[in-house]
MARVOLO-10356 format. One record per residue (C-alpha): residue number from 1; residue in one letter; x negated, y negated, z. Coordinates in nm, 2 decimals, padded with zeros to 4 digits, always signed. Layout:
residues N
R seq type x y z
R NUM a X Y Z
...
//
This chain:
residues 266
R seq type x y z
R 1 m +00.00 +00.00 +00.00
R 2 r -00.28 -00.24 +00.09
R 3 s -00.44 -00.17 -00.25
R 4 k -00.11 -00.24 -00.43
R 5 n -00.06 -00.57 -00.23
R 6 l -00.41 -00.67 -00.31
R 7 i -00.35 -00.62 -00.68
R 8 i -00.03 -00.82 -00.67
R 9 t -00.20 -01.10 -00.47
R 10 v -00.49 -01.12 -00.72
R 11 l -00.25 -01.12 -01.02
R 12 f -00.04 -01.39 -00.86
R 13 s -00.35 -01.60 -00.79
R 14 s -00.46 -01.55 -01.15
R 15 l -00.13 -01.68 -01.28
R 16 l -00.15 -01.98 -01.05
R 17 f -00.50 -02.05 -01.17
R 18 v -00.39 -02.03 -01.54
R 19 g -00.10 -02.27 -01.47
R 20 w -00.31 -02.52 -01.28
R 21 k -00.58 -02.51 -01.55
R 22 a -00.31 -02.60 -01.80
R 23 i -00.20 -02.89 -01.59
R 24 d -00.55 -03.01 -01.50
R 25 q -00.72 -02.95 -01.83
R 26 e -00.95 -03.23 -01.94
R 27 w -00.82 -03.43 -02.23
R 28 l -01.08 -03.58 -02.47
R 29 s -00.98 -03.89 -02.66
R 30 e -01.07 -04.03 -03.00
R 31 k -00.93 -04.37 -03.11
R 32 r -00.81 -04.38 -03.47
R 33 k -00.63 -04.64 -03.68
R 34 g -00.28 -04.65 -03.55
R 35 y -00.31 -04.37 -03.30
R 36 t -00.52 -04.20 -03.04
R 37 l -00.60 -03.83 -03.08
R 38 k -00.61 -03.64 -02.75
R 39 y -00.74 -03.28 -02.75
R 40 t -00.92 -03.03 -02.53
R 41 s -01.27 -02.89 -02.57
R 42 s -01.13 -02.58 -02.75
R 43 d -01.03 -02.81 -03.04
R 44 k -01.35 -03.01 -03.09
R 45 k -01.43 -02.80 -03.40
R 46 n -01.08 -02.85 -03.54
R 47 k -01.02 -03.22 -03.49
R 48 k -01.14 -03.33 -03.83
R 49 e -00.88 -03.10 -04.00
R 50 y -00.61 -03.22 -03.76
R 51 r -00.69 -03.58 -03.82
R 52 q -00.63 -03.52 -04.19
R 53 l -00.29 -03.37 -04.12
R 54 i -00.19 -03.66 -03.90
R 55 e -00.32 -03.93 -04.13
R 56 n -00.16 -03.76 -04.44
R 57 g +00.17 -03.76 -04.25
R 58 m +00.13 -04.12 -04.15
R 59 s +00.06 -04.22 -04.51
R 60 s +00.37 -04.02 -04.63
R 61 a +00.59 -04.19 -04.38
R 62 a +00.46 -04.54 -04.48
R 63 f +00.51 -04.46 -04.85
R 64 f +00.86 -04.33 -04.79
R 65 f +00.97 -04.63 -04.58
R 66 g +00.76 -04.89 -04.75
R 67 d +00.61 -04.99 -04.42
R 68 g +00.37 -04.86 -04.16
R 69 f +00.42 -04.76 -03.80
R 70 k +00.51 -05.05 -03.57
R 71 k +00.32 -04.94 -03.27
R 72 e +00.02 -04.73 -03.18
R 73 f +00.10 -04.38 -03.04
R 74 d -00.08 -04.08 -02.89
R 75 v -00.12 -03.74 -03.05
R 76 f -00.17 -03.45 -02.80
R 77 i -00.31 -03.13 -02.95
R 78 h -00.22 -02.87 -02.69
R 79 p -00.44 -02.56 -02.67
R 80 n -00.15 -02.32 -02.60
R 81 r +00.22 -02.30 -02.55
R 82 l +00.19 -02.32 -02.17
R 83 s +00.03 -02.67 -02.20
R 84 l +00.31 -02.78 -02.44
R 85 d +00.58 -02.65 -02.21
R 86 i +00.43 -02.83 -01.91
R 87 a +00.44 -03.16 -02.11
R 88 w +00.80 -03.10 -02.22
R 89 q +00.91 -03.00 -01.86
R 90 k +00.77 -03.33 -01.74
R 91 d +00.89 -03.55 -02.03
R 92 w +01.24 -03.40 -02.03
R 93 n +01.27 -03.36 -01.65
R 94 m +01.34 -02.99 -01.70
R 95 p +01.10 -02.81 -01.46
R 96 d +01.23 -02.46 -01.57
R 97 f +01.22 -02.52 -01.94
R 98 k +01.06 -02.26 -02.16
R 99 s +01.02 -02.32 -02.53
R 100 e +01.14 -02.08 -02.80
R 101 c +00.87 -01.92 -03.01
R 102 w +00.95 -02.14 -03.31
R 103 m +00.90 -02.46 -03.12
R 104 v +00.55 -02.60 -03.19
R 105 a +00.58 -02.98 -03.19
R 106 s +00.79 -03.29 -03.10
R 107 g +00.77 -03.65 -03.18
R 108 v +00.91 -03.97 -03.02
R 109 a +00.82 -04.33 -03.04
R 110 t +00.51 -04.31 -02.82
R 111 k +00.36 -03.97 -02.89
R 112 l +00.35 -03.65 -03.09
R 113 d +00.29 -03.32 -02.90
R 114 v +00.18 -03.02 -03.10
R 115 i +00.04 -02.68 -03.03
R 116 s -00.30 -02.66 -03.19
R 117 p -00.20 -02.56 -03.55
R 118 k -00.47 -02.30 -03.57
R 119 q -00.31 -02.12 -03.28
R 120 w +00.04 -02.10 -03.44
R 121 d -00.02 -01.75 -03.57
R 122 k -00.08 -01.63 -03.21
R 123 e +00.13 -01.88 -03.01
R 124 a +00.44 -01.91 -03.24
R 125 c +00.68 -01.74 -03.48
R 126 e +00.80 -01.87 -03.82
R 127 h +00.48 -02.09 -03.86
R 128 i +00.16 -01.99 -04.04
R 129 y -00.13 -02.24 -04.03
R 130 s -00.27 -02.12 -04.36
R 131 d +00.06 -02.22 -04.54
R 132 t -00.09 -02.56 -04.59
R 133 n +00.21 -02.72 -04.75
R 134 k +00.46 -02.62 -04.48
R 135 t +00.21 -02.70 -04.21
R 136 q +00.17 -03.06 -04.35
R 137 q +00.54 -03.10 -04.39
R 138 l +00.60 -03.00 -04.02
R 139 i +00.34 -03.25 -03.90
R 140 t +00.49 -03.51 -04.12
R 141 h +00.84 -03.42 -04.00
R 142 e +00.74 -03.50 -03.64
R 143 l +00.56 -03.82 -03.75
R 144 i +00.89 -03.93 -03.91
R 145 h +01.04 -03.89 -03.57
R 146 v +00.77 -04.12 -03.42
R 147 y +00.83 -04.38 -03.69
R 148 h +01.21 -04.36 -03.64
R 149 g +01.18 -04.37 -03.26
R 150 q +00.97 -04.69 -03.28
R 151 l +01.27 -04.86 -03.45
R 152 n +01.56 -04.69 -03.26
R 153 v +01.73 -04.84 -02.96
R 154 s +01.66 -04.50 -02.79
R 155 p +01.29 -04.45 -02.85
R 156 d +01.30 -04.08 -02.74
R 157 f +01.64 -04.01 -02.88
R 158 s +01.78 -03.92 -02.54
R 159 d +02.07 -04.17 -02.59
R 160 v +02.20 -04.09 -02.93
R 161 q +02.57 -04.01 -02.99
R 162 g +02.68 -03.80 -03.27
R 163 i +02.38 -03.85 -03.49
R 164 d +02.15 -03.55 -03.42
R 165 w +02.22 -03.46 -03.79
R 166 f +02.08 -03.80 -03.89
R 167 v +01.77 -03.79 -03.67
R 168 e +01.67 -03.44 -03.78
R 169 g +01.80 -03.49 -04.14
R 170 l +01.59 -03.80 -04.19
R 171 a +01.28 -03.61 -04.07
R 172 t +01.36 -03.31 -04.29
R 173 y +01.43 -03.52 -04.60
R 174 a +01.15 -03.77 -04.56
R 175 s +00.89 -03.50 -04.50
R 176 g +00.98 -03.30 -04.81
R 177 q +01.14 -03.01 -04.63
R 178 c +01.47 -03.06 -04.80
R 179 d +01.36 -02.85 -05.09
R 180 s +01.54 -02.67 -05.37
R 181 k +01.58 -02.36 -05.16
R 182 r +01.76 -02.54 -04.88
R 183 i +01.98 -02.73 -05.13
R 184 s +02.08 -02.40 -05.29
R 185 e +02.18 -02.27 -04.95
R 186 v +02.39 -02.57 -04.89
R 187 q +02.55 -02.55 -05.24
R 188 k +02.63 -02.18 -05.17
R 189 a +02.79 -02.27 -04.83
R 190 i +03.00 -02.54 -04.99
R 191 l +03.13 -02.30 -05.26
R 192 e +03.21 -02.04 -04.99
R 193 n +03.39 -02.30 -04.78
R 194 k +03.15 -02.25 -04.49
R 195 i +03.07 -02.62 -04.42
R 196 p +03.14 -02.77 -04.07
R 197 e +03.43 -03.01 -04.07
R 198 k +03.24 -03.27 -03.86
R 199 l +02.90 -03.42 -03.89
R 200 d +02.84 -03.34 -03.52
R 201 d +02.82 -02.97 -03.62
R 202 f +02.57 -03.01 -03.91
R 203 w +02.27 -02.98 -03.68
R 204 k +02.37 -02.62 -03.59
R 205 g +02.34 -02.28 -03.74
R 206 k +02.10 -02.12 -03.99
R 207 i +02.11 -02.39 -04.25
R 208 k +02.11 -02.69 -04.03
R 209 y +01.79 -02.83 -04.18
R 210 g +01.94 -02.82 -04.53
R 211 l +02.28 -02.95 -04.42
R 212 s +02.14 -03.25 -04.22
R 213 g +01.86 -03.32 -04.47
R 214 s +02.10 -03.32 -04.77
R 215 v +02.33 -03.57 -04.61
R 216 v +02.04 -03.81 -04.56
R 217 m +01.93 -03.74 -04.91
R 218 f +02.28 -03.83 -05.03
R 219 i +02.28 -04.16 -04.83
R 220 d +01.94 -04.24 -04.98
R 221 k +02.04 -04.17 -05.34
R 222 t +02.38 -04.34 -05.31
R 223 y +02.31 -04.64 -05.09
R 224 g +01.94 -04.69 -05.16
R 225 r +01.62 -04.67 -04.95
R 226 e +01.66 -05.02 -04.81
R 227 k +02.01 -04.94 -04.68
R 228 l +01.87 -04.62 -04.53
R 229 r +01.61 -04.82 -04.34
R 230 t +01.87 -05.04 -04.19
R 231 l +02.03 -04.73 -04.02
R 232 l +01.71 -04.65 -03.82
R 233 p +01.78 -04.87 -03.52
R 234 l +02.14 -04.73 -03.47
R 235 n +02.21 -04.47 -03.21
R 236 k +02.59 -04.40 -03.26
R 237 k +02.77 -04.23 -03.54
R 238 s +03.04 -04.50 -03.54
R 239 e +02.78 -04.76 -03.60
R 240 l +02.62 -04.57 -03.88
R 241 l +02.95 -04.51 -04.06
R 242 a +03.04 -04.88 -04.02
R 243 a +02.71 -04.98 -04.16
R 244 l +02.79 -04.77 -04.47
R 245 n +03.14 -04.91 -04.48
R 246 t +03.29 -04.56 -04.49
R 247 t +03.47 -04.30 -04.28
R 248 e +03.33 -03.96 -04.19
R 249 s +03.58 -03.78 -04.42
R 250 e +03.50 -04.01 -04.71
R 251 l +03.13 -03.96 -04.65
R 252 l +03.15 -03.58 -04.64
R 253 a +03.38 -03.56 -04.95
R 254 a +03.13 -03.77 -05.15
R 255 w +02.84 -03.57 -05.01
R 256 r +03.00 -03.24 -05.12
R 257 n +03.04 -03.37 -05.48
R 258 h +02.69 -03.50 -05.49
R 259 i +02.53 -03.18 -05.37
R 260 l +02.73 -02.96 -05.60
R 261 e +02.62 -03.17 -05.89
R 262 y +02.26 -03.19 -05.77
R 263 k +01.99 -03.02 -05.98
R 264 s +01.64 -02.95 -05.86
R 265 g +01.40 -03.23 -05.97
R 266 q +01.65 -03.51 -05.95
//
């Protein structure tokens, strides 16, 4: 029994040590134009590649919106999922939160948190670092959130009402993730009458990225990029619809027609 208790004690102490190491890990900093890169010693060798991903994403965001980031922000490269979870637990005031395996990053006005991309194969599911296009799009997606948060009245999106579809759809569309495959899935769902009746439900289910991204794409193509930009400070669905001078039912009807007529390459 003593031996068993000793093993349990040592194991528990080891887990505590791992947890505290994640909390107390030393962050190294590198000041860059527009942001500060924060990383641990395990990513010293990777920081050049990661800087390129970040700066490519920032350039894509600036090109899409015709304007650069309004404020400087931090980018935290977490060495593992435990480190990311601890950051999210603190930021979201959810001490028991444990991330799903597909969750690897988040962006708000002041920072981007991401598991070290070279660890995704081991620390995550659905993401492969060597898929360079998708890796860049994911980083750009989160940087679009940073850009959006810097203009929104709710910088961390904690006080948005009925526009989850817009927040995520904007990042999906502007990052290039609203591709022909996703549009085809949405077209199929429309034809099979499997589309939610309310925008509030667009950011749910298996095709939520395509649904949400395609609505933002429709707004961009129909109302113009400048009009789309004017929606970024808004945090309520009612305000967004009023700014577009439409109703939810009118918007969805026009969106359906647009998507059914959409052809890849438009």
